[in-house]
C-alpha angles and dihedrals in degrees: 000000000000091000089050091053090049090049093052094047096074089048091054091048090050091051091050090051090049091048092050090048091050091047090050089050090048092050090051095061091036089057090052093050097080089054091051091048091051090054093052114105109227138343098292093050092049092049092049092048093052097046096042092049093049094048093046095049099037104060113198095023132090126208142197136191121207122189127200136191102261092220103046101022090228115149108250103169141010135180128191139141092230132050113274122230113259090246090055091052093048102058145331118271120188127197113240089235089069090064088070092059130033094354097054107132093006117130109226118221118242094254093063119083132199126230135188093243139012114291115222119237101195115021125006091217097052122093118230149141137243124213119195117230107220124179132174091281092053132254111005101169150309135275111211128192124185132176121240116246114293096021131109124248117280113282116265091239092057093049091048090050090051090051089054089048094047099082092051092043090047091052092047092047092046090050089049089048091052091047090052091048091050091049090049091049089047092051089048092050092046090051091049091050092045094049097037118122090225122088106252131180134162128207132189125234091281092055092251112148111248101167129030114173129214094257090057090049091053092044096051102027090231120135111234092241091057092057107036112100095017124121107259090225089067089063097060129069117267093250091060100043098089092053091047093050090051092048093049091048091051091048091052087054089056098261111130117219121217128201099354104176113208139147122255120209111235127212092253092058096261131124122238122192116233135177113219134197116192136198134181120254111218127189125227092268092052098258118142109246102175146293133290116209123196114194140189124212107241097186094093091043092051091048092051090045092055092047093051089049089052091046090051089049091052090047090053091048089050092053090047091050090052089053091049090052090054090049092050095050096071098052091039090054090050091048091049094049092047091049091050090050092050092048090052091051093045088055089062098040115088098194096057112114119237089236091059091048088051091053092052090049090053092049091051094046093049094047092049089050091052090048091052091048095050091046092052091044092054091050089049093049095050120092109272116259117247095234118070123218140197112285131194105229093207092053089045092055094045092052092048091051091051088056090051099048094107092048091050091048096047093048092048090235121168107220120219112190124188116175115175113228119250097022114183118244121258125217117233152089107306099209091050094050089046087056089054094053095041090052095048094047092046091050090049091054093048091050092062110099089193135003107308145140127296111189123197120186136174122193140155119254114180109292091352140075109221120211117189131188115189129179135186092224135130094287130221126280119241090244091058098036094079091052103047093103094048114113113256094008111129139151092192116100108246093009121140095216091226102099101082092038088056090046091054092047094050094047091047091051088055092054093254139112136233122205134181131209122182144159123195110258094009104074138249136271124203114195122197119191117195125182112252114241 
């Protein structure tokens, strides 16, 4: 028995030496692991490096790494070569015994729960160990090791070595986690900049373009590759370059520039106005890296500005015309009264020639016509009354055509008028409906490229009165046909683009509809349907 004990003693010493040698070998690769983790690019790469190294070096054992958000405790990442149990994927549970070691004094986030004993992550029957990963910010995750079926628990020396490794691994994993978060934030910001409606570009300290977003590409027509790396000054007209250089220099000195209006050269050789705000880009150590410029396309604004100026001009002309009408009324009244007096006297005089009497009749007829026109024009120019009234469609059309006589004459249009007898009355605001017909007839005249026919008809159609204005003009393309009622859309040089939009609004307010049909080269027909009173 004694001999047997002596015989077994050398074997035990040999096993201890082998165990120490294995442990030393284990510690060698465990010491290299933090360096490998530090070289990993991003969270996923660091997790893969840790798990693959553990599984390769620890034969017969499987491992998993689970990372949490240090603030909420929510599981954000996990890596293992086997499927995790559902409970291990749901949340992190820590045995209370761990609080006496690495977690002593650490405040656990709300998402982490405590348990009386270690909870398995792979197989409920397999023995294993869990090592908390604690960094400067607190608990960042858990390193789990479990034996495969039929094997003993991991040796105490290996677990102790993993505990010594845990702080370095936790720091490396947290750094990788932060790098991944920063990359995600960067991708998000880049996507926001790329998809933003604003015009955004970034230059370096030498004014070379480093970022040119999609909105700027659409605005300028330039492909991104044609702009990146170029001096920003090359992309503006010569007359604006000095102002741009001064603004960029001020921005690089830390002085933001607001509302710098310059031209931007477009890919088709044009010049587009843009308003730019600039700000300095500063690195983490305070060094100036470049300038970010956020621009606004001023083309639409300039177009609207010109149209409003034109509308104001037309408004002034309208007020002037109303004044002229008032000035004409007095002499016209005197002419009319004198002509009527002469005609009365001519009726009694026997020696007056018929030709003279004819001339007086023509003077009287012309002056009365002008008086009617000026009276109707004043009514038309006044703000519309709130209360509608019954309106004779035939009289409405005739009055509108009298307003348009000069337009019909100047365009060389041949007027065809067809008013059905006995038209029912319509209910509405007379001056507004006059504006509808005047606008449609005027547009028809302007659409004629040469003398042609403008046809105006009025007819009953069930519960409606239908007014049509047809021209033999150039027609409207299918691309423009769907936009003719849009505010500020026009294909007419010098037009405001408001006429047909106003027409649609007036007709709609009267419970009616207005439609357009056109074919390029074959003319256009506008059809207005108004409810019969």
